[in-house]
C-alpha positions in Angstrom: 124.7 112.4 123.4 123.2 109.2 121.8 124.3 108.6 117.9 121.2 109.1 115.7 120.2 106.8 113.0 121.5 107.9 109.4 117.9 109.4 108.6 118.0 111.6 111.9 121.6 113.2 111.6 119.7 116.5 110.5 116.6 115.7 112.4 116.5 119.0 114.5 116.7 121.1 111.3 114.4 118.9 109.5 111.8 118.9 112.2 111.9 122.6 112.5 111.3 123.2 108.9 108.8 120.6 108.3 106.9 119.4 111.5 103.8 121.2 113.0 102.9 123.2 109.7 99.3 122.5 109.4 98.5 124.1 106.0 99.5 120.9 104.0 95.9 119.4 104.7 92.5 121.0 105.2 92.0 119.3 108.4 93.6 116.7 110.2 92.1 114.6 113.2 94.0 112.4 115.8 92.6 110.4 118.8 94.8 108.3 121.1 93.6 106.4 123.8 95.2 103.7 126.2 93.6 100.7 127.6 94.9 99.2 131.2 96.2 95.9 129.2 99.0 97.9 127.5 97.1 98.3 124.3 97.0 101.6 122.6 94.4 103.0 120.1 94.9 105.4 117.7 92.7 106.9 115.0 93.7 109.3 112.4 91.9 111.1 109.4 93.2 113.7 107.0 91.2 115.8 104.5 93.3 117.2 101.7 93.1 120.2 99.3 92.4 118.1 96.6 89.1 117.0 98.4 90.5 113.4 99.2 90.0 112.0 102.7 92.2 109.1 104.2 92.1 107.6 107.6 93.5 104.9 109.6 92.9 102.8 112.7 95.8 101.4 114.8 96.2 99.2 117.7 99.4 98.6 119.5 100.1 96.1 122.2 103.5 96.3 124.3 104.7 93.7 126.4 107.6 95.3 128.3 108.9 92.4 130.0 109.8 90.7 126.6 110.4 93.7 124.6 107.7 92.8 122.1 105.5 95.3 120.5 102.7 94.4 118.0 100.8 96.7 115.9 97.9 96.6 113.6 96.8 99.0 111.2 93.7 99.3 108.8 93.3 101.9 106.4 90.4 103.5 104.5 92.1 102.4 101.3 91.6 98.7 102.7 95.3 98.0 103.5 95.9 95.8 106.2 99.4 96.2 107.9 100.9 94.1 110.8 104.2 95.1 112.5 105.9 92.8 115.1 109.1 94.3 117.0 111.6 92.4 119.3 113.9 95.0 121.1 116.8 94.2 123.5 116.0 90.4 123.6 118.5 88.9 121.5 121.3 91.5 122.4 121.2 95.0 124.2 120.7 97.7 121.4 119.3 95.0 118.9 115.9 95.3 117.4 114.2 93.3 114.8 111.0 94.1 112.9 108.7 92.3 110.8 106.2 94.2 108.5 103.8 92.4 106.6 101.0 94.2 104.5 97.8 92.8 102.6 95.2 94.4 100.2 92.2 92.3 100.5 90.7 93.7 96.9 93.8 92.7 95.0 95.3 90.2 97.2 98.5 91.7 97.0 100.9 91.2 99.6 104.2 92.5 101.1 106.8 91.3 103.4 109.7 93.3 105.0 112.3 92.6 107.7 114.1 95.5 109.6 117.0 95.3 111.8 118.2 97.9 113.9 121.4 97.8 116.1 122.7 100.7 118.5 125.6 101.2 120.7 127.1 104.4 122.4 129.0 105.4 119.3 127.4 103.4 116.5 123.9 103.1 114.8 123.2 100.8 112.2 120.2 99.6 110.4 119.3 97.2 107.6 115.9 97.1 105.6 115.1 94.0 103.6 111.9 94.0 101.1 111.6 90.3 100.5 108.9 90.3 97.9 110.0 93.1 95.7 113.7 92.4 94.4 114.5 91.2 97.1 115.8 94.7 98.0 118.1 95.7 100.8 118.9 99.0 102.2 121.6 99.5 104.8 122.8 102.7 106.5 125.3 103.3 109.4 126.4 106.1 111.5 129.6 106.4 113.6 130.0 109.3 116.4 132.4 110.7 118.7 132.1 113.9 120.7 129.5 115.2 118.9 130.9 114.5 115.4 128.7 112.2 113.2 129.4 110.3 109.9 127.3 108.1 108.1 126.6 106.3 104.7 123.9 104.3 103.3 123.5 102.1 100.1 120.6 100.1 98.3 121.2 96.8 96.7 119.1 94.9 94.4 119.7 91.1 94.5 118.1 90.2 91.1 119.9 93.0 89.4 123.1 92.3 91.5 123.7 96.1 91.5 124.0 98.8 93.8 120.8 100.9 93.4 121.5 103.9 95.4 124.1 105.6 97.8 124.4 108.5 100.2 126.5 110.1 102.7 126.1 112.5 105.5 128.4 114.3 108.1 127.3 116.3 110.9 128.0 117.9 114.3 125.6 118.0 117.1 125.5 119.7 120.5 122.5 120.4 122.8 122.3 124.3 121.5 123.0 123.6 117.7 123.6 121.1 115.1 124.9 121.2 111.5 125.0 118.7 108.9 125.7 118.5 105.1 124.4 115.4 103.1 125.1 114.0 99.6 122.0 112.0 98.6 120.8 110.2 95.0 123.9 108.6 94.4 125.9 111.7 95.6 123.9 114.1 93.1 121.8 116.1 95.6 123.6 117.9 98.1 122.0 119.6 101.2 123.4 121.7 104.2 121.3 122.3 107.2 121.8 124.3 110.5 119.8 124.3 113.6 120.2 126.5 116.6 118.3 126.6 120.1 118.8 130.4 120.7 117.1 130.3 124.3 114.4 128.4 126.1 111.8 130.2 123.7 113.5 130.9 120.5 114.8 128.1 117.9 116.0 128.9 114.3 117.3 126.8 111.3 118.1 126.8 107.8 118.5 124.2 104.9 120.0 124.9 101.5 119.6 122.2 98.8 121.4 122.1 95.3 120.6 119.4 92.8 123.7 119.0 90.4 121.4 117.1 87.8 119.0 120.0 87.5 121.0 123.0 87.3 122.8 125.7 89.5 120.0 127.0 91.4 120.2 126.4 95.1 116.8 126.0 97.0 116.7 127.6 100.5 114.3 127.5 103.5 114.6 129.2 106.7 112.4 128.6 109.8 112.0 129.9 113.3 109.8 128.7 116.5 108.8 130.8 119.2 107.7 129.3 122.3 104.9 131.7 123.5 104.2 130.1 126.8 104.4 126.6 128.4 101.4 125.4 126.6 101.6 127.2 123.1 104.1 127.9 120.2 104.2 129.7 117.0 106.3 128.9 113.8 107.2 130.5 110.7 109.2 129.5 107.6 110.0 131.0 104.0 111.7 129.6 101.0 113.6 131.1 98.2 110.4 131.0 96.0 108.8 133.5 98.4 106.3 130.9 100.0 105.8 131.7 103.6 104.0 129.6 106.1 102.8 130.3 109.5 101.7 128.0 112.1 100.3 127.9 116.0 99.9 125.2 118.2 98.1 125.5 121.8 97.4 122.8 124.3 93.7 123.7 125.2 93.5 121.4 127.9 95.2 118.2 129.2 95.1 115.9 126.3 93.5 118.3 123.7 95.8 120.1 121.3 94.8 122.5 118.5 97.0 123.5 115.7 96.5 126.2 112.9 98.4 126.9 109.9 98.5 129.0 106.6 100.8 129.5 103.7 100.8 132.4 101.2 102.8 132.8 98.0 104.1 136.4 98.4 104.6 136.7 94.7 101.1 135.8 93.8 99.1 137.5 96.6 96.3 138.3 94.1 96.1 134.6 93.2 94.0 131.8 95.1 97.4 129.9 95.8 97.1 130.2 99.5 96.5 127.4 101.8 94.6 127.1 105.3 94.6 124.0 107.4 94.0 122.8 111.0 94.8 119.8 113.4 93.1 118.4 116.5 94.7 115.9 118.6 92.7 114.2 121.5 94.7 112.0 124.1 93.2 110.0 126.7 
């Protein structure tokens, strides 16, 4: 199996616990289309429970022969983002990214450079924010026969100081993964587990302890059930008694509906519950 990047060592359990739960927004809309000239367009919109709306228009051009990808995004907050990627051109497994942002209303600008290098037993990344600091964040993961070990660190050039550091170890197989992470300067500890029980059932859990806030340990458990080839259901519950349910179905090729709800089981008589939906159209 390929070595994941540092953020994805516990990806299987994180996706099971956080992905495809639709109650976080009242409604989410996504439209994807592809043009014959290798240009892909995506329109996204979201309405929050706080009655705020947000949206974005994205265009992406891919030139497969050279490894060049150009992405332009314009959001409803009037933010313009341009991303230029160059993959496997300078060296096999090496990708360079340039991300440039501009806010027309305030004339604020941003510039970032990201570097990725991936080999069979190694995955390293470096992120540079050129206009803030400058600040550098570097992480690396090494792997062997399913065992993974990674570390990350942030460095502020102006302060000449390490601003943050983290470490993670894990073990992964096609059927299950386990990881232990120490983040935020080794003050927050998390243990996660994911198990693909069979072709229909997945289960996972995550326990988190913040050594700076006390002895309480947060716990989340989740499960996913594949109902049939075009639909699935998910459920999760945490130590605070908040439960979430989700249902996803492919209505027809290119049209996906997602429905979700969350309930505070300790406050069933109060208006703390949330319901949301998602529509995705691909053409």
